[in-house]
HTML snippet that shows the backbone in 3Dmol.js (N, CA, C, O; Angstrom):
<script src="https://3Dmol.org/build/3Dmol-min.js"></script>
<div id="view" style="width:600px;height:400px;position:relative"></div>
<script>
const pdb = `
ATOM      1  N   MET A   1      71.401  -1.058  37.520  1.00  0.00           N
ATOM      2  CA  MET A   1      71.624  -1.122  36.081  1.00  0.00           C
ATOM      3  C   MET A   1      71.283   0.233  35.478  1.00  0.00           C
ATOM      4  O   MET A   1      70.306   0.873  35.866  1.00  0.00           O
ATOM      5  N   ALA A   2      72.096   0.655  34.533  1.00  0.00           N
ATOM      6  CA  ALA A   2      71.886   1.943  33.882  1.00  0.00           C
ATOM      7  C   ALA A   2      70.664   1.880  32.977  1.00  0.00           C
ATOM      8  O   ALA A   2      70.476   0.918  32.232  1.00  0.00           O
ATOM      9  N   ASN A   3      69.838   2.915  33.051  1.00  0.00           N
ATOM     10  CA  ASN A   3      68.619   2.950  32.254  1.00  0.00           C
ATOM     11  C   ASN A   3      68.758   3.794  31.004  1.00  0.00           C
ATOM     12  O   ASN A   3      68.250   3.420  29.947  1.00  0.00           O
ATOM     13  N   THR A   4      69.425   4.908  31.104  1.00  0.00           N
ATOM     14  CA  THR A   4      69.518   5.805  29.959  1.00  0.00           C
ATOM     15  C   THR A   4      70.787   5.524  29.162  1.00  0.00           C
ATOM     16  O   THR A   4      71.739   4.919  29.654  1.00  0.00           O
ATOM     17  N   SER A   5      70.765   5.980  27.927  1.00  0.00           N
ATOM     18  CA  SER A   5      71.933   5.747  27.074  1.00  0.00           C
ATOM     19  C   SER A   5      73.147   6.493  27.607  1.00  0.00           C
ATOM     20  O   SER A   5      74.269   6.002  27.486  1.00  0.00           O
ATOM     21  N   SER A   6      72.946   7.664  28.191  1.00  0.00           N
ATOM     22  CA  SER A   6      74.083   8.415  28.732  1.00  0.00           C
ATOM     23  C   SER A   6      74.666   7.705  29.956  1.00  0.00           C
ATOM     24  O   SER A   6      75.878   7.731  30.168  1.00  0.00           O
ATOM     25  N   ALA A   7      73.813   7.075  30.759  1.00  0.00           N
ATOM     26  CA  ALA A   7      74.302   6.329  31.915  1.00  0.00           C
ATOM     27  C   ALA A   7      75.068   5.078  31.469  1.00  0.00           C
ATOM     28  O   ALA A   7      76.066   4.701  32.084  1.00  0.00           O
ATOM     29  N   LYS A   8      74.592   4.443  30.398  1.00  0.00           N
ATOM     30  CA  LYS A   8      75.297   3.270  29.871  1.00  0.00           C
ATOM     31  C   LYS A   8      76.670   3.668  29.341  1.00  0.00           C
ATOM     32  O   LYS A   8      77.656   2.960  29.547  1.00  0.00           O
ATOM     33  N   LYS A   9      76.722   4.818  28.651  1.00  0.00           N
ATOM     34  CA  LYS A   9      78.000   5.302  28.138  1.00  0.00           C
ATOM     35  C   LYS A   9      78.938   5.641  29.296  1.00  0.00           C
ATOM     36  O   LYS A   9      80.130   5.335  29.241  1.00  0.00           O
ATOM     37  N   ALA A  10      78.409   6.265  30.334  1.00  0.00           N
ATOM     38  CA  ALA A  10      79.221   6.604  31.495  1.00  0.00           C
ATOM     39  C   ALA A  10      79.790   5.347  32.139  1.00  0.00           C
ATOM     40  O   ALA A  10      80.940   5.340  32.579  1.00  0.00           O
ATOM     41  N   ASP A  11      78.990   4.281  32.197  1.00  0.00           N
ATOM     42  CA  ASP A  11      79.474   3.010  32.742  1.00  0.00           C
ATOM     43  C   ASP A  11      80.632   2.458  31.909  1.00  0.00           C
ATOM     44  O   ASP A  11      81.621   1.970  32.456  1.00  0.00           O
ATOM     45  N   ARG A  12      80.501   2.539  30.587  1.00  0.00           N
ATOM     46  CA  ARG A  12      81.578   2.055  29.723  1.00  0.00           C
ATOM     47  C   ARG A  12      82.847   2.871  29.936  1.00  0.00           C
ATOM     48  O   ARG A  12      83.942   2.316  30.031  1.00  0.00           O
ATOM     49  N   GLN A  13      82.695   4.187  30.010  1.00  0.00           N
ATOM     50  CA  GLN A  13      83.857   5.050  30.208  1.00  0.00           C
ATOM     51  C   GLN A  13      84.504   4.799  31.562  1.00  0.00           C
ATOM     52  O   GLN A  13      85.728   4.734  31.672  1.00  0.00           O
ATOM     53  N   ASN A  14      83.674   4.658  32.593  1.00  0.00           N
ATOM     54  CA  ASN A  14      84.209   4.420  33.930  1.00  0.00           C
ATOM     55  C   ASN A  14      85.023   3.136  33.984  1.00  0.00           C
ATOM     56  O   ASN A  14      86.063   3.082  34.640  1.00  0.00           O
ATOM     57  N   GLU A  15      84.559   2.117  33.304  1.00  0.00           N
ATOM     58  CA  GLU A  15      85.278   0.840  33.292  1.00  0.00           C
ATOM     59  C   GLU A  15      86.630   0.997  32.588  1.00  0.00           C
ATOM     60  O   GLU A  15      87.646   0.496  33.069  1.00  0.00           O
ATOM     61  N   ARG A  16      86.637   1.692  31.450  1.00  0.00           N
ATOM     62  CA  ARG A  16      87.892   1.925  30.732  1.00  0.00           C
ATOM     63  C   ARG A  16      88.863   2.731  31.584  1.00  0.00           C
ATOM     64  O   ARG A  16      90.046   2.398  31.667  1.00  0.00           O
ATOM     65  N   HIS A  17      88.368   3.788  32.216  1.00  0.00           N
ATOM     66  CA  HIS A  17      89.218   4.621  33.050  1.00  0.00           C
ATOM     67  C   HIS A  17      89.741   3.847  34.259  1.00  0.00           C
ATOM     68  O   HIS A  17      90.895   4.009  34.656  1.00  0.00           O
ATOM     69  N   ARG A  18      88.888   3.011  34.838  1.00  0.00           N
ATOM     70  CA  ARG A  18      89.305   2.229  36.004  1.00  0.00           C
ATOM     71  C   ARG A  18      90.449   1.293  35.637  1.00  0.00           C
ATOM     72  O   ARG A  18      91.429   1.193  36.376  1.00  0.00           O
ATOM     73  N   LEU A  19      90.335   0.610  34.507  1.00  0.00           N
ATOM     74  CA  LEU A  19      91.393  -0.308  34.086  1.00  0.00           C
ATOM     75  C   LEU A  19      92.681   0.446  33.754  1.00  0.00           C
ATOM     76  O   LEU A  19      93.776  -0.013  34.081  1.00  0.00           O
ATOM     77  N   HIS A  20      92.546   1.591  33.111  1.00  0.00           N
ATOM     78  CA  HIS A  20      93.707   2.413  32.782  1.00  0.00           C
ATOM     79  C   HIS A  20      94.407   2.874  34.057  1.00  0.00           C
ATOM     80  O   HIS A  20      95.626   2.755  34.174  1.00  0.00           O
ATOM     81  N   ASN A  21      93.646   3.394  35.005  1.00  0.00           N
ATOM     82  CA  ASN A  21      94.220   3.874  36.266  1.00  0.00           C
ATOM     83  C   ASN A  21      94.866   2.733  37.040  1.00  0.00           C
ATOM     84  O   ASN A  21      95.940   2.899  37.618  1.00  0.00           O
ATOM     85  N   ARG A  22      94.212   1.574  37.052  1.00  0.00           N
ATOM     86  CA  ARG A  22      94.741   0.430  37.791  1.00  0.00           C
ATOM     87  C   ARG A  22      96.074  -0.018  37.203  1.00  0.00           C
ATOM     88  O   ARG A  22      96.994  -0.363  37.944  1.00  0.00           O
ATOM     89  N   TYR A  23      96.183  -0.015  35.884  1.00  0.00           N
ATOM     90  CA  TYR A  23      97.426  -0.413  35.226  1.00  0.00           C
ATOM     91  C   TYR A  23      98.574   0.510  35.622  1.00  0.00           C
ATOM     92  O   TYR A  23      99.641   0.040  36.015  1.00  0.00           O
ATOM     93  N   TYR A  24      98.363   1.807  35.520  1.00  0.00           N
ATOM     94  CA  TYR A  24      99.441   2.744  35.816  1.00  0.00           C
ATOM     95  C   TYR A  24      99.771   2.788  37.304  1.00  0.00           C
ATOM     96  O   TYR A  24     100.930   2.976  37.673  1.00  0.00           O
ATOM     97  N   ALA A  25      98.766   2.618  38.162  1.00  0.00           N
ATOM     98  CA  ALA A  25      99.029   2.580  39.601  1.00  0.00           C
ATOM     99  C   ALA A  25      99.869   1.351  39.952  1.00  0.00           C
ATOM    100  O   ALA A  25     100.801   1.443  40.750  1.00  0.00           O
ATOM    101  N   LYS A  26      99.545   0.216  39.365  1.00  0.00           N
ATOM    102  CA  LYS A  26     100.286  -1.013  39.635  1.00  0.00           C
ATOM    103  C   LYS A  26     101.708  -0.915  39.092  1.00  0.00           C
ATOM    104  O   LYS A  26     102.653  -1.355  39.748  1.00  0.00           O
ATOM    105  N   THR A  27     101.869  -0.345  37.905  1.00  0.00           N
ATOM    106  CA  THR A  27     103.193  -0.180  37.318  1.00  0.00           C
ATOM    107  C   THR A  27     104.058   0.708  38.203  1.00  0.00           C
ATOM    108  O   THR A  27     105.241   0.432  38.404  1.00  0.00           O
ATOM    109  N   THR A  28     103.465   1.770  38.730  1.00  0.00           N
ATOM    110  CA  THR A  28     104.206   2.670  39.606  1.00  0.00           C
ATOM    111  C   THR A  28     104.571   1.974  40.908  1.00  0.00           C
ATOM    112  O   THR A  28     105.690   2.132  41.396  1.00  0.00           O
ATOM    113  N   ARG A  29     103.645   1.203  41.481  1.00  0.00           N
ATOM    114  CA  ARG A  29     103.948   0.469  42.716  1.00  0.00           C
ATOM    115  C   ARG A  29     105.100  -0.502  42.497  1.00  0.00           C
ATOM    116  O   ARG A  29     105.960  -0.653  43.365  1.00  0.00           O
ATOM    117  N   ASN A  30     105.121  -1.161  41.341  1.00  0.00           N
ATOM    118  CA  ASN A  30     106.213  -2.091  41.046  1.00  0.00           C
ATOM    119  C   ASN A  30     107.541  -1.356  40.930  1.00  0.00           C
ATOM    120  O   ASN A  30     108.567  -1.861  41.385  1.00  0.00           O
ATOM    121  N   ALA A  31     107.534  -0.169  40.326  1.00  0.00           N
ATOM    122  CA  ALA A  31     108.761   0.613  40.191  1.00  0.00           C
ATOM    123  C   ALA A  31     109.263   1.066  41.560  1.00  0.00           C
ATOM    124  O   ALA A  31     110.466   1.059  41.817  1.00  0.00           O
ATOM    125  N   ILE A  32     108.338   1.459  42.435  1.00  0.00           N
ATOM    126  CA  ILE A  32     108.711   1.861  43.795  1.00  0.00           C
ATOM    127  C   ILE A  32     109.298   0.665  44.539  1.00  0.00           C
ATOM    128  O   ILE A  32     110.303   0.796  45.237  1.00  0.00           O
ATOM    129  N   ARG A  33     108.684  -0.478  44.391  1.00  0.00           N
ATOM    130  CA  ARG A  33     109.181  -1.692  45.045  1.00  0.00           C
ATOM    131  C   ARG A  33     110.580  -2.040  44.555  1.00  0.00           C
ATOM    132  O   ARG A  33     111.435  -2.439  45.346  1.00  0.00           O
ATOM    133  N   ASP A  34     110.817  -1.889  43.253  1.00  0.00           N
ATOM    134  CA  ASP A  34     112.140  -2.201  42.708  1.00  0.00           C
ATOM    135  C   ASP A  34     113.215  -1.278  43.292  1.00  0.00           C
ATOM    136  O   ASP A  34     114.323  -1.723  43.591  1.00  0.00           O
ATOM    137  N   ILE A  35     112.884  -0.001  43.452  1.00  0.00           N
ATOM    138  CA  ILE A  35     113.857   0.924  44.050  1.00  0.00           C
ATOM    139  C   ILE A  35     114.118   0.538  45.499  1.00  0.00           C
ATOM    140  O   ILE A  35     115.266   0.533  45.942  1.00  0.00           O
ATOM    141  N   ARG A  36     113.070   0.218  46.236  1.00  0.00           N
ATOM    142  CA  ARG A  36     113.244  -0.080  47.661  1.00  0.00           C
ATOM    143  C   ARG A  36     113.927  -1.418  47.892  1.00  0.00           C
ATOM    144  O   ARG A  36     114.457  -1.656  48.977  1.00  0.00           O
ATOM    145  N   ASN A  37     113.928  -2.289  46.903  1.00  0.00           N
ATOM    146  CA  ASN A  37     114.587  -3.588  47.054  1.00  0.00           C
ATOM    147  C   ASN A  37     116.032  -3.567  46.581  1.00  0.00           C
ATOM    148  O   ASN A  37     116.740  -4.563  46.728  1.00  0.00           O
ATOM    149  N   THR A  38     116.481  -2.462  46.023  1.00  0.00           N
ATOM    150  CA  THR A  38     117.850  -2.391  45.539  1.00  0.00           C
ATOM    151  C   THR A  38     118.800  -2.025  46.672  1.00  0.00           C
ATOM    152  O   THR A  38     118.415  -1.385  47.650  1.00  0.00           O
ATOM    153  N   THR A  39     120.044  -2.447  46.514  1.00  0.00           N
ATOM    154  CA  THR A  39     121.066  -2.093  47.502  1.00  0.00           C
ATOM    155  C   THR A  39     122.128  -1.197  46.879  1.00  0.00           C
ATOM    156  O   THR A  39     123.047  -0.757  47.570  1.00  0.00           O
ATOM    157  N   ASP A  40     122.015  -0.922  45.590  1.00  0.00           N
ATOM    158  CA  ASP A  40     122.986  -0.091  44.879  1.00  0.00           C
ATOM    159  C   ASP A  40     122.471   1.339  44.815  1.00  0.00           C
ATOM    160  O   ASP A  40     121.437   1.613  44.206  1.00  0.00           O
ATOM    161  N   LYS A  41     123.203   2.247  45.452  1.00  0.00           N
ATOM    162  CA  LYS A  41     122.765   3.641  45.542  1.00  0.00           C
ATOM    163  C   LYS A  41     122.743   4.306  44.165  1.00  0.00           C
ATOM    164  O   LYS A  41     121.814   5.053  43.859  1.00  0.00           O
ATOM    165  N   GLU A  42     123.743   4.048  43.339  1.00  0.00           N
ATOM    166  CA  GLU A  42     123.804   4.681  42.019  1.00  0.00           C
ATOM    167  C   GLU A  42     122.634   4.253  41.141  1.00  0.00           C
ATOM    168  O   GLU A  42     122.048   5.071  40.432  1.00  0.00           O
ATOM    169  N   GLU A  43     122.300   2.973  41.191  1.00  0.00           N
ATOM    170  CA  GLU A  43     121.172   2.491  40.393  1.00  0.00           C
ATOM    171  C   GLU A  43     119.859   3.114  40.874  1.00  0.00           C
ATOM    172  O   GLU A  43     119.011   3.499  40.068  1.00  0.00           O
ATOM    173  N   ALA A  44     119.706   3.206  42.192  1.00  0.00           N
ATOM    174  CA  ALA A  44     118.497   3.813  42.750  1.00  0.00           C
ATOM    175  C   ALA A  44     118.394   5.277  42.349  1.00  0.00           C
ATOM    176  O   ALA A  44     117.312   5.750  42.001  1.00  0.00           O
ATOM    177  N   GLN A  45     119.516   6.001  42.394  1.00  0.00           N
ATOM    178  CA  GLN A  45     119.510   7.409  41.999  1.00  0.00           C
ATOM    179  C   GLN A  45     119.217   7.576  40.514  1.00  0.00           C
ATOM    180  O   GLN A  45     118.600   8.559  40.105  1.00  0.00           O
ATOM    181  N   LYS A  46     119.655   6.628  39.717  1.00  0.00           N
ATOM    182  CA  LYS A  46     119.415   6.691  38.276  1.00  0.00           C
ATOM    183  C   LYS A  46     117.934   6.482  37.964  1.00  0.00           C
ATOM    184  O   LYS A  46     117.395   7.123  37.062  1.00  0.00           O
ATOM    185  N   ASN A  47     117.276   5.589  38.704  1.00  0.00           N
ATOM    186  CA  ASN A  47     115.874   5.266  38.437  1.00  0.00           C
ATOM    187  C   ASN A  47     114.897   6.207  39.138  1.00  0.00           C
ATOM    188  O   ASN A  47     113.724   6.255  38.770  1.00  0.00           O
ATOM    189  N   ALA A  48     115.352   6.945  40.127  1.00  0.00           N
ATOM    190  CA  ALA A  48     114.459   7.794  40.922  1.00  0.00           C
ATOM    191  C   ALA A  48     113.706   8.829  40.090  1.00  0.00           C
ATOM    192  O   ALA A  48     112.499   8.969  40.287  1.00  0.00           O
ATOM    193  N   PRO A  49     114.341   9.565  39.170  1.00  0.00           N
ATOM    194  CA  PRO A  49     113.576  10.566  38.416  1.00  0.00           C
ATOM    195  C   PRO A  49     112.420   9.978  37.612  1.00  0.00           C
ATOM    196  O   PRO A  49     111.364  10.599  37.491  1.00  0.00           O
ATOM    197  N   LYS A  50     112.619   8.777  37.060  1.00  0.00           N
ATOM    198  CA  LYS A  50     111.541   8.132  36.305  1.00  0.00           C
ATOM    199  C   LYS A  50     110.378   7.784  37.227  1.00  0.00           C
ATOM    200  O   LYS A  50     109.213   7.981  36.882  1.00  0.00           O
ATOM    201  N   VAL A  51     110.716   7.263  38.405  1.00  0.00           N
ATOM    202  CA  VAL A  51     109.665   6.887  39.359  1.00  0.00           C
ATOM    203  C   VAL A  51     108.957   8.130  39.885  1.00  0.00           C
ATOM    204  O   VAL A  51     107.737   8.126  40.049  1.00  0.00           O
ATOM    205  N   PHE A  52     109.717   9.195  40.150  1.00  0.00           N
ATOM    206  CA  PHE A  52     109.101  10.438  40.613  1.00  0.00           C
ATOM    207  C   PHE A  52     108.136  10.979  39.559  1.00  0.00           C
ATOM    208  O   PHE A  52     107.062  11.476  39.900  1.00  0.00           O
ATOM    209  N   ALA A  53     108.508  10.885  38.291  1.00  0.00           N
ATOM    210  CA  ALA A  53     107.627  11.342  37.216  1.00  0.00           C
ATOM    211  C   ALA A  53     106.351  10.505  37.166  1.00  0.00           C
ATOM    212  O   ALA A  53     105.264  11.037  36.943  1.00  0.00           O
ATOM    213  N   MET A  54     106.485   9.200  37.374  1.00  0.00           N
ATOM    214  CA  MET A  54     105.301   8.328  37.377  1.00  0.00           C
ATOM    215  C   MET A  54     104.367   8.709  38.523  1.00  0.00           C
ATOM    216  O   MET A  54     103.151   8.774  38.349  1.00  0.00           O
ATOM    217  N   ILE A  55     104.950   8.958  39.696  1.00  0.00           N
ATOM    218  CA  ILE A  55     104.146   9.329  40.864  1.00  0.00           C
ATOM    219  C   ILE A  55     103.449  10.667  40.617  1.00  0.00           C
ATOM    220  O   ILE A  55     102.270  10.827  40.931  1.00  0.00           O
ATOM    221  N   ASP A  56     104.188  11.624  40.054  1.00  0.00           N
ATOM    222  CA  ASP A  56     103.597  12.933  39.766  1.00  0.00           C
ATOM    223  C   ASP A  56     102.441  12.825  38.777  1.00  0.00           C
ATOM    224  O   ASP A  56     101.434  13.519  38.914  1.00  0.00           O
ATOM    225  N   LYS A  57     102.588  11.960  37.790  1.00  0.00           N
ATOM    226  CA  LYS A  57     101.515  11.799  36.800  1.00  0.00           C
ATOM    227  C   LYS A  57     100.269  11.206  37.452  1.00  0.00           C
ATOM    228  O   LYS A  57      99.152  11.613  37.134  1.00  0.00           O
ATOM    229  N   LEU A  58     100.451  10.252  38.357  1.00  0.00           N
ATOM    230  CA  LEU A  58      99.295   9.688  39.058  1.00  0.00           C
ATOM    231  C   LEU A  58      98.591  10.754  39.888  1.00  0.00           C
ATOM    232  O   LEU A  58      97.362  10.795  39.943  1.00  0.00           O
ATOM    233  N   ALA A  59      99.366  11.610  40.528  1.00  0.00           N
ATOM    234  CA  ALA A  59      98.778  12.669  41.349  1.00  0.00           C
ATOM    235  C   ALA A  59      98.076  13.700  40.465  1.00  0.00           C
ATOM    236  O   ALA A  59      96.997  14.183  40.809  1.00  0.00           O
ATOM    237  N   LYS A  60      98.681  14.033  39.342  1.00  0.00           N
ATOM    238  CA  LYS A  60      98.110  15.040  38.455  1.00  0.00           C
ATOM    239  C   LYS A  60      96.773  14.585  37.884  1.00  0.00           C
ATOM    240  O   LYS A  60      95.856  15.392  37.733  1.00  0.00           O
ATOM    241  N   THR A  61      96.658  13.309  37.570  1.00  0.00           N
ATOM    242  CA  THR A  61      95.425  12.794  36.978  1.00  0.00           C
ATOM    243  C   THR A  61      94.402  12.374  38.033  1.00  0.00           C
ATOM    244  O   THR A  61      93.290  11.973  37.691  1.00  0.00           O
ATOM    245  N   GLY A  62      94.774  12.465  39.322  1.00  0.00           N
ATOM    246  CA  GLY A  62      93.808  12.181  40.374  1.00  0.00           C
ATOM    247  C   GLY A  62      93.722  10.731  40.792  1.00  0.00           C
ATOM    248  O   GLY A  62      92.808  10.356  41.526  1.00  0.00           O
ATOM    249  N   VAL A  63      94.656   9.901  40.341  1.00  0.00           N
ATOM    250  CA  VAL A  63      94.627   8.495  40.746  1.00  0.00           C
ATOM    251  C   VAL A  63      95.023   8.373  42.206  1.00  0.00           C
ATOM    252  O   VAL A  63      94.441   7.588  42.954  1.00  0.00           O
ATOM    253  N   ILE A  64      96.029   9.165  42.611  1.00  0.00           N
ATOM    254  CA  ILE A  64      96.404   9.237  44.025  1.00  0.00           C
ATOM    255  C   ILE A  64      96.368  10.702  44.446  1.00  0.00           C
ATOM    256  O   ILE A  64      96.428  11.600  43.606  1.00  0.00           O
ATOM    257  N   HIS A  65      96.270  10.932  45.736  1.00  0.00           N
ATOM    258  CA  HIS A  65      96.226  12.294  46.265  1.00  0.00           C
ATOM    259  C   HIS A  65      97.611  12.921  46.205  1.00  0.00           C
ATOM    260  O   HIS A  65      98.620  12.221  46.293  1.00  0.00           O
ATOM    261  N   LYS A  66      97.658  14.234  46.056  1.00  0.00           N
ATOM    262  CA  LYS A  66      98.950  14.919  45.930  1.00  0.00           C
ATOM    263  C   LYS A  66      99.796  14.756  47.186  1.00  0.00           C
ATOM    264  O   LYS A  66     101.023  14.706  47.095  1.00  0.00           O
ATOM    265  N   ASN A  67      99.166  14.672  48.357  1.00  0.00           N
ATOM    266  CA  ASN A  67      99.945  14.481  49.585  1.00  0.00           C
ATOM    267  C   ASN A  67     100.539  13.079  49.649  1.00  0.00           C
ATOM    268  O   ASN A  67     101.652  12.894  50.142  1.00  0.00           O
ATOM    269  N   LYS A  68      99.799  12.093  49.151  1.00  0.00           N
ATOM    270  CA  LYS A  68     100.340  10.737  49.097  1.00  0.00           C
ATOM    271  C   LYS A  68     101.536  10.697  48.155  1.00  0.00           C
ATOM    272  O   LYS A  68     102.530  10.027  48.434  1.00  0.00           O
ATOM    273  N   ALA A  69     101.438  11.408  47.050  1.00  0.00           N
ATOM    274  CA  ALA A  69     102.553  11.469  46.111  1.00  0.00           C
ATOM    275  C   ALA A  69     103.775  12.085  46.780  1.00  0.00           C
ATOM    276  O   ALA A  69     104.892  11.590  46.623  1.00  0.00           O
ATOM    277  N   ALA A  70     103.562  13.157  47.519  1.00  0.00           N
ATOM    278  CA  ALA A  70     104.678  13.806  48.206  1.00  0.00           C
ATOM    279  C   ALA A  70     105.283  12.877  49.241  1.00  0.00           C
ATOM    280  O   ALA A  70     106.505  12.820  49.380  1.00  0.00           O
ATOM    281  N   ASN A  71     104.450  12.148  49.971  1.00  0.00           N
ATOM    282  CA  ASN A  71     104.959  11.215  50.980  1.00  0.00           C
ATOM    283  C   ASN A  71     105.750  10.078  50.339  1.00  0.00           C
ATOM    284  O   ASN A  71     106.787   9.673  50.863  1.00  0.00           O
ATOM    285  N   LEU A  72     105.267   9.559  49.206  1.00  0.00           N
ATOM    286  CA  LEU A  72     105.985   8.490  48.520  1.00  0.00           C
ATOM    287  C   LEU A  72     107.350   8.981  48.038  1.00  0.00           C
ATOM    288  O   LEU A  72     108.360   8.304  48.230  1.00  0.00           O
ATOM    289  N   LYS A  73     107.378  10.152  47.417  1.00  0.00           N
ATOM    290  CA  LYS A  73     108.635  10.693  46.907  1.00  0.00           C
ATOM    291  C   LYS A  73     109.607  10.977  48.040  1.00  0.00           C
ATOM    292  O   LYS A  73     110.806  10.726  47.914  1.00  0.00           O
ATOM    293  N   SER A  74     109.096  11.498  49.140  1.00  0.00           N
ATOM    294  CA  SER A  74     109.950  11.775  50.293  1.00  0.00           C
ATOM    295  C   SER A  74     110.526  10.485  50.852  1.00  0.00           C
ATOM    296  O   SER A  74     111.713  10.422  51.175  1.00  0.00           O
ATOM    297  N   GLY A  75     109.702   9.461  50.969  1.00  0.00           N
ATOM    298  CA  GLY A  75     110.172   8.184  51.498  1.00  0.00           C
ATOM    299  C   GLY A  75     111.233   7.553  50.622  1.00  0.00           C
ATOM    300  O   GLY A  75     112.196   6.974  51.124  1.00  0.00           O
ATOM    301  N   ILE A  76     111.059   7.664  49.305  1.00  0.00           N
ATOM    302  CA  ILE A  76     112.053   7.125  48.386  1.00  0.00           C
ATOM    303  C   ILE A  76     113.368   7.883  48.522  1.00  0.00           C
ATOM    304  O   ILE A  76     114.442   7.281  48.536  1.00  0.00           O
ATOM    305  N   ALA A  77     113.278   9.211  48.623  1.00  0.00           N
ATOM    306  CA  ALA A  77     114.484  10.035  48.760  1.00  0.00           C
ATOM    307  C   ALA A  77     115.229   9.696  50.057  1.00  0.00           C
ATOM    308  O   ALA A  77     116.456   9.597  50.067  1.00  0.00           O
ATOM    309  N   VAL A  78     114.483   9.521  51.139  1.00  0.00           N
ATOM    310  CA  VAL A  78     115.117   9.158  52.419  1.00  0.00           C
ATOM    311  C   VAL A  78     115.808   7.802  52.289  1.00  0.00           C
ATOM    312  O   VAL A  78     116.928   7.618  52.766  1.00  0.00           O
ATOM    313  N   PHE A  79     115.131   6.856  51.640  1.00  0.00           N
ATOM    314  CA  PHE A  79     115.704   5.525  51.462  1.00  0.00           C
ATOM    315  C   PHE A  79     116.992   5.595  50.658  1.00  0.00           C
ATOM    316  O   PHE A  79     117.989   4.972  51.024  1.00  0.00           O
ATOM    317  N   ILE A  80     116.977   6.354  49.557  1.00  0.00           N
ATOM    318  CA  ILE A  80     118.160   6.454  48.704  1.00  0.00           C
ATOM    319  C   ILE A  80     119.315   7.102  49.463  1.00  0.00           C
ATOM    320  O   ILE A  80     120.462   6.673  49.334  1.00  0.00           O
ATOM    321  N   ASN A  81     119.014   8.135  50.256  1.00  0.00           N
ATOM    322  CA  ASN A  81     120.071   8.825  51.002  1.00  0.00           C
ATOM    323  C   ASN A  81     120.691   7.944  52.076  1.00  0.00           C
ATOM    324  O   ASN A  81     121.852   8.135  52.437  1.00  0.00           O
ATOM    325  N   LYS A  82     119.931   6.977  52.591  1.00  0.00           N
ATOM    326  CA  LYS A  82     120.463   6.088  53.617  1.00  0.00           C
ATOM    327  C   LYS A  82     121.321   4.955  53.044  1.00  0.00           C
ATOM    328  O   LYS A  82     122.065   4.304  53.778  1.00  0.00           O
ATOM    329  N   LEU A  83     121.213   4.721  51.728  1.00  0.00           N
ATOM    330  CA  LEU A  83     122.018   3.662  51.126  1.00  0.00           C
ATOM    331  C   LEU A  83     123.491   4.034  51.195  1.00  0.00           C
ATOM    332  O   LEU A  83     123.867   5.197  51.047  1.00  0.00           O
ATOM    333  N   ALA A  84     124.313   3.015  51.425  1.00  0.00           N
ATOM    334  CA  ALA A  84     125.760   3.270  51.525  1.00  0.00           C
ATOM    335  C   ALA A  84     126.391   3.287  50.146  1.00  0.00           C
ATOM    336  O   ALA A  84     127.600   3.486  50.023  1.00  0.00           O
TER     337      ALA A  84
END
`;
const viewer = $3Dmol.createViewer("view");
viewer.addModel(pdb, "pdb");
viewer.setStyle({}, {cartoon: {color: "spectrum"}});
viewer.zoomTo();
viewer.render();
</script>
């Protein structure tokens, strides 16, 4: 349990940040899942820039590692290129 007022404030901030990060990470995962579940190449290509931007924002803010972001974007690009 936090003893000092600054530690209590840090706990409050950490909780807010955790919920914020969790929301955006989950939203991005859902967007990635939607692209990977599609069979229409044009639709996937249309949605890819938005998803790439979401992934980049997560990496920039430190929610995910930059290498994980690169791997996710690469995997999505490979998937889209394989669609007929």
